C-alpha positions as CSV (number, residue, x, y, z in Angstrom):
1,M,26.1,-7.1,-29.7
2,G,24.4,-9.8,-28.1
3,I,20.3,-11.0,-28.1
4,F,18.7,-12.7,-24.8
5,K,15.5,-12.4,-23.4
6,A,15.9,-10.6,-19.8
7,A,13.4,-10.6,-16.4
8,A,12.5,-7.9,-14.0
9,I,10.8,-10.3,-11.1
10,Q,8.0,-7.8,-8.9
11,M,8.5,-9.1,-4.7
12,R,6.4,-8.5,-1.9
13,S,10.0,-8.3,0.6
14,G,8.4,-9.2,4.1
15,E,10.2,-9.2,7.2
16,S,12.1,-12.4,7.1
17,P,14.7,-13.5,4.6
18,E,13.7,-17.2,4.5
19,R,10.5,-16.1,3.7
20,N,11.8,-13.9,0.6
21,A,14.7,-16.6,-0.3
22,V,11.4,-18.8,-1.4
23,D,9.4,-16.3,-2.9
24,L,12.7,-15.6,-4.7
25,E,13.4,-18.5,-6.3
26,R,10.2,-19.7,-7.4
27,L,9.8,-16.2,-9.4
28,V,13.1,-17.2,-10.7
29,R,12.4,-21.2,-11.8
30,E,9.3,-19.0,-13.1
31,A,11.2,-16.8,-15.7
32,A,13.8,-19.3,-16.5
33,G,10.9,-21.2,-17.6
34,L,10.3,-18.5,-19.9
35,G,13.5,-18.4,-21.6
36,A,15.6,-14.9,-19.6
37,T,18.8,-15.9,-19.4
38,Y,19.3,-12.2,-17.0
39,I,17.1,-12.3,-14.7
40,Q,16.7,-9.1,-12.5
41,T,15.0,-8.9,-8.7
42,P,14.0,-5.8,-6.8
43,E,15.8,-3.5,-4.4
44,M,15.8,-4.8,-0.5
45,T,15.1,-8.3,-2.4
46,G,16.8,-10.0,1.0
47,A,14.3,-8.5,3.5
48,L,12.2,-4.2,4.2
49,I,12.2,-4.0,7.4
50,R,12.0,-0.9,8.6
51,D,12.9,-1.1,12.6
52,K,16.1,-0.5,13.4
53,E,16.7,-3.6,15.9
54,A,15.5,-5.8,14.0
55,R,17.3,-4.3,10.8
56,A,20.6,-5.0,12.5
57,A,19.8,-8.3,14.0
58,S,18.5,-9.6,10.3
59,F,21.4,-8.9,7.9
60,T,24.9,-11.3,8.2
61,L,28.0,-11.2,6.3
62,E,27.5,-11.5,2.0
63,D,29.3,-15.6,2.8
64,K,26.3,-16.5,5.0
65,D,23.5,-14.4,3.8
66,I,20.6,-16.9,2.9
67,V,19.5,-14.4,-0.4
68,V,23.1,-14.4,-1.7
69,A,23.2,-18.6,-1.5
70,A,20.2,-19.3,-3.0
71,A,20.9,-17.3,-5.7
72,R,24.4,-18.4,-6.2
73,K,22.3,-21.4,-6.5
74,L,19.8,-21.0,-8.9
75,A,21.9,-19.6,-11.4
76,S,24.5,-22.2,-11.7
77,E,21.5,-24.6,-11.6
78,L,19.9,-22.9,-14.4
79,G,23.3,-21.7,-16.0
80,L,21.9,-17.8,-16.6
81,F,23.0,-14.6,-15.2
82,L,20.9,-13.6,-11.9
83,H,21.3,-10.0,-10.4
84,I,19.6,-9.8,-6.9
85,G,18.6,-6.2,-7.5
86,S,19.8,-5.1,-4.2
87,T,19.9,-6.7,-0.7
88,A,21.3,-5.1,3.2
89,I,24.9,-7.2,3.6
90,L,26.8,-6.7,6.4
91,R,30.5,-5.4,5.7
92,T,33.4,-6.5,7.4
93,D,33.8,-2.9,9.3
94,G,30.2,-3.1,10.6
95,K,28.6,-0.5,8.6
96,L,25.3,-1.8,6.5
97,A,25.5,-1.7,2.4
98,N,22.3,-2.0,0.3
99,R,24.4,-3.9,-2.5
100,A,23.9,-5.4,-5.6
101,L,25.4,-9.0,-6.8
102,L,25.5,-10.2,-9.9
103,F,25.8,-14.2,-10.3
104,G,27.2,-15.8,-13.7
105,P,25.7,-18.9,-15.5
106,D,28.2,-21.2,-13.3
107,G,27.3,-19.1,-9.6
108,A,30.9,-16.8,-9.5
109,T,30.4,-13.1,-8.0
110,L,30.5,-11.7,-11.2
111,A,29.9,-8.0,-9.8
112,T,28.6,-6.2,-7.3
113,Y,27.3,-3.0,-6.7
114,D,26.6,-0.6,-3.4
115,K,24.0,1.9,-3.9
116,I,25.2,5.6,-4.0
117,H,22.9,8.1,-3.5
118,M,21.1,7.5,0.1
119,F,16.7,8.2,-0.1
120,D,16.6,11.4,2.4
121,V,13.6,12.5,2.0
122,D,10.2,14.5,3.7
123,L,7.3,13.4,1.9
124,D,3.7,14.6,1.8
125,N,1.7,13.3,4.8
126,G,4.0,12.5,7.0
127,E,6.5,10.6,5.2
128,S,9.9,10.9,5.7
129,W,12.8,8.0,5.1
130,R,17.1,8.6,6.3
131,E,18.4,5.8,4.2
132,S,21.8,6.7,5.1
133,A,20.8,6.6,9.2
134,A,21.0,2.9,8.5
135,Y,23.5,2.4,5.4
136,E,27.3,3.3,4.0
137,P,26.8,5.1,0.5
138,G,28.9,3.6,-2.4
139,T,31.5,5.0,-3.9
140,E,31.8,3.2,-7.1
141,A,30.0,2.7,-10.2
142,V,29.8,-0.5,-12.0
143,V,29.8,-1.9,-15.2
144,T,30.3,-5.3,-16.6
145,E,29.4,-7.9,-19.6
146,I,26.4,-10.5,-19.5
147,D,25.7,-12.8,-22.8
148,G,27.5,-9.6,-24.7
149,A,26.1,-6.6,-23.2
150,R,27.2,-3.8,-21.2
151,L,25.4,-3.7,-17.5
152,G,25.3,-1.1,-15.2
153,F,24.0,-1.0,-12.3
154,A,22.6,1.2,-10.5
155,V,19.9,1.0,-7.0
156,C,16.5,2.9,-6.6
157,Y,16.9,6.6,-5.7
158,D,20.3,6.2,-8.4
159,L,17.0,6.8,-10.7
160,R,17.2,10.6,-9.8
161,F,20.7,11.6,-10.4
162,P,21.6,11.1,-14.5
163,Q,25.3,11.2,-14.0
164,L,25.5,8.3,-12.3
165,F,23.7,7.1,-16.1
166,R,25.9,9.0,-18.0
167,A,29.1,8.3,-16.8
168,E,28.0,4.5,-17.4
169,A,27.2,4.7,-20.7
170,M,30.4,6.5,-21.5
171,A,31.7,3.6,-20.1
172,G,29.5,1.5,-23.1
173,A,26.9,0.2,-21.3
174,D,23.4,-0.7,-23.5
175,L,21.8,-2.4,-20.7
176,L,21.4,0.4,-17.3
177,S,20.3,-1.9,-14.1
178,V,17.0,-0.1,-11.3
179,P,16.2,-2.3,-9.5
180,A,13.9,-0.6,-7.0
181,A,11.7,-0.7,-4.4
182,F,9.7,3.4,-5.0
183,T,7.7,4.8,-2.5
184,R,4.0,4.4,-4.0
185,Q,3.4,8.5,-3.6
186,T,6.8,8.6,-5.8
187,G,5.9,5.8,-7.8
188,E,2.8,7.3,-9.6
189,A,4.6,10.8,-10.3
190,H,8.1,9.8,-11.6
191,W,8.4,6.3,-12.2
192,H,7.7,5.8,-16.0
193,V,9.0,9.4,-17.2
194,L,12.1,8.7,-15.3
195,L,12.6,5.3,-16.3
196,R,12.3,6.4,-20.2
197,A,14.1,9.2,-19.8
198,R,17.4,7.6,-18.8
199,A,16.9,5.3,-21.7
200,I,16.2,7.5,-24.1
201,E,19.3,9.9,-23.0
202,N,21.8,7.4,-23.0
203,G,20.6,4.9,-26.1
204,A,20.0,1.8,-23.6
205,Y,17.9,-0.7,-22.2
206,V,16.6,0.2,-18.9
207,V,15.1,-2.9,-17.1
208,A,13.8,-2.0,-13.6
209,A,12.3,-4.7,-11.7
210,A,10.9,-3.4,-8.7
211,Q,8.9,-3.9,-4.8
212,G,4.8,-3.6,-4.7
213,G,2.3,-3.6,-2.4
214,L,2.0,-3.4,0.6
215,H,4.6,-4.3,3.5
216,E,5.1,-6.3,6.8
217,D,6.9,-3.5,8.3
218,G,3.9,-0.6,6.7
219,R,5.2,0.9,3.7
220,E,3.8,0.6,0.6
221,T,5.8,0.3,-2.7
222,Y,5.1,1.3,-6.2
223,G,5.4,-2.2,-8.3
224,H,5.2,-1.2,-12.6
225,S,8.0,-3.1,-13.1
226,L,9.1,-2.1,-16.7
227,I,11.7,-3.2,-19.2
228,V,12.2,0.2,-22.1
229,D,13.9,-0.3,-24.5
230,P,17.0,2.9,-25.5
231,W,14.1,4.8,-27.6
232,G,12.3,5.0,-24.8
233,R,9.4,3.0,-25.8
234,I,7.8,0.4,-22.5
235,I,8.0,-3.0,-24.2
236,A,7.1,-5.0,-20.8
237,E,5.1,-4.4,-17.9
238,A,3.9,-5.0,-14.4
239,V,1.0,-3.3,-14.9
240,H,0.0,-3.5,-10.9
241,A,1.5,-4.0,-7.8
242,E,1.6,-7.7,-7.5
243,P,4.4,-10.7,-7.4
244,G,5.2,-11.9,-10.7
245,V,7.7,-11.9,-14.2
246,I,7.6,-9.4,-16.7
247,I,9.8,-9.9,-19.5
248,A,11.2,-8.4,-23.3
249,E,14.2,-9.8,-25.5
250,I,17.2,-7.6,-25.5
251,D,19.0,-7.1,-28.9
252,T,22.3,-4.5,-28.2
253,A,21.8,-3.6,-31.7
254,Q,19.1,-1.8,-31.0
255,S,21.3,1.1,-28.6
256,S,23.5,1.2,-31.6
257,A,21.0,2.5,-33.6
258,A,19.8,4.6,-31.9
259,R,23.2,6.1,-31.2
260,K,23.7,6.5,-34.4
261,K,20.2,8.3,-34.7
262,I,20.9,10.6,-31.7
263,P,24.6,10.5,-30.5
264,N,24.3,12.7,-28.1
265,L,27.4,11.2,-26.1
266,R,29.3,11.3,-28.9
267,N,28.2,15.3,-29.1
268,A,29.3,15.9,-25.7
269,R,31.0,18.9,-24.7
270,D,33.1,19.9,-21.5
271,F,31.6,23.5,-21.0
272,A,31.9,25.7,-17.8
273,V,29.1,27.3,-15.7
274,N,28.6,30.9,-15.1
275,A,27.1,31.7,-11.9
276,G,28.8,34.7,-11.0
277,T,31.1,34.8,-8.0
278,A,29.5,30.9,-7.1
279,E,32.3,28.2,-7.5
280,V,30.9,25.5,-10.0
281,P,33.7,22.9,-11.4
282,R,33.8,21.9,-14.8
283,L,31.4,19.3,-15.9
284,R,31.3,17.3,-18.9
285,G,28.3,16.4,-20.8
286,A,25.9,18.3,-18.4
287,A,23.5,19.9,-20.6
288,S,20.8,17.8,-21.8
């Protein structure tokens, strides 16, 4: 079991990775000063760039990325776990990944996760996004250990796919991460309820660092970074869209207690779906 302080950093990343790295360092140092030993940043910490050509020119390989280098140095200097919620990384095959990276207290890369679910949606008022046109989706869920907790990875739109979080919980995750750049429109509608639902469904803490405010590329994100306990209670929130830090204590014994009270992970059963003539694969624990 682990007891430690977790921080979620809220940012307003612009189009310059260099400027964003400066903001990252300032906020990470603030969180460390508050006692956090696990610090999470939002989706697209490195840069939010809507223009395709400018985006392609800004991003590079992981070992040459300025935000990756800054994060590794900070984790080592401050002796903590630093989770870059995601940043755009050029893969060796020339494609871009929306990649989360976790650095340990020695600066080593402990885990990486490429966002699986691409945000391809058409919203009200003409707002439209095609993430799959820019990024190659990941294919693997990831769970790793930090400070006595088991951390499960996700990024933003992954939040709407509960089967990912269930699979990670079944693999032992008692701390789930949802770094995000939720649009203001979808955030106002669904951010709080979905994060609380993922915590309740899985008896796990959820840490969700968010982008917030009006960005240089014209998009507007919701902010409201959250930390939710395994019973679905919000224990820390940035009640705004401004850059800043929130912090809360994580006690994985609380996850174990929630799962004992409502043992839905243990009680899940295989079942089939009868949909007439449609062919439907067998599922495990898909009912809520």
